[in-house]
N, C-alpha and C positions, 0 to 999 in steps of 0.2 A: 212319408214316401221313402222308398226303399231305393238305395243306390248301390249297385253291384261294383266293386273295385277289385283290382288285381294286385298282388305284392309285385314289387319290381326286383327282378333277379340281377340286373346290371345298372349301374350308375354312371353319372359322368354327362358333360354337356352334349357330347356327340350322341349319346344314346337318347337323351331327351330330344334333341332335334328329330331323331329317327322317329321316335314315337309320335311327335307333333305331325310329322308329315303323313302318318298312316292313321290320323284321327284320334289319338290318344293324349290325354293331359297328364303329365307327371304332377305327383304331389306327395304330401306326408299326411299320416293319419296319427295324431297324438292320442295315446291313451290317457286313461284317469290318473296313472302314476307318471304322466308324460314321457311314456315310453313310446318313441317315435317308429312308426313303420312307413317305408318307402312304398308308395302305390302308384298306379296308373288307372285313370277313369276314361271311358269313352267320352268324347267331347259332346255328341249329341245328348248322351244320358245325362251329363252335368248341366248342360243348357235346360233340359226338361225339369230337372230338379230345383233349379234356381230361378225359374221363371213361373213357378206356381204362385198361389195367393200370398205366401208369406215371403216371396222374394229371397234376398241374401240372407235373411232371418229364419229360414226354415230349418226345422230340426229333421235330420236325415237318419233313417236307419241304414248305416252303412255296413255292407255285408262283404267280407273278403271271398272272393271266389273260391269255391270248394268247401266253405264253411256254412254253418247255419246260424251261427250266433251273430245278432244284429247289434252294431254299436251306435247307440243314439248320440249324433254329433252335430255340430254346426260348422258353417264355414268360418273359420278364425281368420284366414287372410287369403289373397290372391294376387297374382301378378298378370299384367297385360302387356302383349307386344306392342311397343311404342308406335310402331308404323301401322299395323293393321288392326289393332285393338283388341284382338283375340285373347282369350285367357290362356295363358302360357303356364301357370303353376298354380296349384291349389293347397290349403293347407286346412285340414279338419281336425276339430278338437272334440274328442269324446266327452259327453257331459253327463251328469245325473239329473233326471227329470224332476227330482225332488229338492233340488238345491238351485238357489238362484245364481245367475251369472250376469255379467256386465256387457252391454253392447252399445254402439253408436246407431241412432235411428234418424232417418231423414225427416226434416221438417218441411211440410207442404203448406203454403199459404192458399186459402181459399176466401172468395169475397173480395178480391182485389178491386175488381172492376165496379164494385157497387160502393166502394169507401168514398165518403163525402169528400175528403181530402185530394183523392185521385180524380174525381169529377171536376174539381176545381182547377185541376192543372198540376197537382202535386206529384211527386216521385216517389213510388212505393219502392222501398229496398229492403233486402234481407240480409243482414250481416251474419246470422247463424243459420247454417245449412243443416247441421247435425246437432243433436244433443245426446248425452251419455245417460243411459238408464240402467237400472237393476230390475230384473225380475226373473221368475222361473222361465225356463227355455221356452216353454209352450206359450207363455204369456208376453213374450217380446213382441210389440206391435210392429207391423210391417213399415208404418209411418206414423207420423204424429201431425194432425191437422190443426193449424192455427188460423182461427177466423178473424180477418182483418177488415170485415165490412163496415165497422163502425169508426175506424180511424179518421180523424180530423187532420188538417194540415198542421204539422208540428207534433202530432202524436206519436208516441212509442209504444210498442208492444214488447213486454219482457217476458221471461219464462214464468215469472210467478202470476202472469195473466192467463196461462193455459190452464184449462180445467184439469184436474187430477185424474189419472187412470187408474181404476182398481187393479191392485196387484203390481203395479209399476211405481218405481221411485226415481225420481229426477236427481241425478248426481251433479249437474253443474249449479252454479250460484244462481238462485232464482231471480235475484235482483239486478245482478251485473250482466247477465246474459240477455242481449237484446236480440229478439227475433224479427221484429220489423219496425220499420219508421217510414213516415210520409213527410216529406221535406219539399219546400218550394224550389221550383226549378231554377238552376243557376243562370244568370243573364250574363252575357259577355258585354262589357261596356268599352267601346273604341276609344282610346286616348285622343283627346282633343289636341289639335295643332295650335301650337303657341304662335298665333299671327302676330302678336306684338313683338315677341322676340326676334321674329324673322324680319319684320320691318325695321327694327333697331339695327339689326346686322347690315340690311340694305343701305341704310342712313349713314353707317360709319364708314361703308365701302365708298358711298359718294363723296363724302366729306374728305377722305383721304384722296380721292381723285382730284378734287377741286384744289386741294394743297399742293399737289405736285404741279398742277397747270400754273398756279400763281407763283410757285417756286421757280419754275422755268422762265416766267416772264420777267422776273427780276435781274438786273445785271449783276454780275459778281464784283465789278469795280467801277471806276470811271469809264466814260465812253471811250471806246477804241483802245483801251489799256489792255496789254496783255494779248491782243488779237494778233494771230499769226499773219506774216507777211507785211508788216508795218514797222517802221523805225522811228525812233524819238528825235525830234528836232527837224 
């Protein structure tokens, strides 16, 4: 897919905000020699280029406005507005179609509802959302599908269990990279009330009360001795 961009004449945050208000996205095009060019691209054109069959891994023919040379490029990085979620900046990297590149590819689980462990009430989890791969630019897959329809309760699916893809090399550790697991649901056990301990405390309070009553009934000395308003003899 061809994507026409325009070189930026002015830089700075104020200029970038002005461009975004007018429907342009600022960015950088990195050449094969890592020579960067400040560019802008129409937001609607960028959206159309990156929502095709290859998604964010599409190889684009980036053409500078006023020129005929196409620069085969991939989306190297992008930034989003934290509030609106719109793309606010893009970086393109020019590539050679005959040389492999590295990229992060999304892992999509399929068959989760049919997994025996899930039907028994287990919880399907996906610890790894993306894996790193190496392939020619045109052979980078849009996504990697991981079939989990045979997972039993307590089973684990690792990267080494994913079928190999011709022309694509997985770069992550095949055994240590856990793609999916099915575990038993966690049960919350309510703490039991220690009735015996409470009864013991109540008993102690009662005994103390009885002791105080008995102590009050006992005279502190001989009858009439020390009582106010009395005299001896």
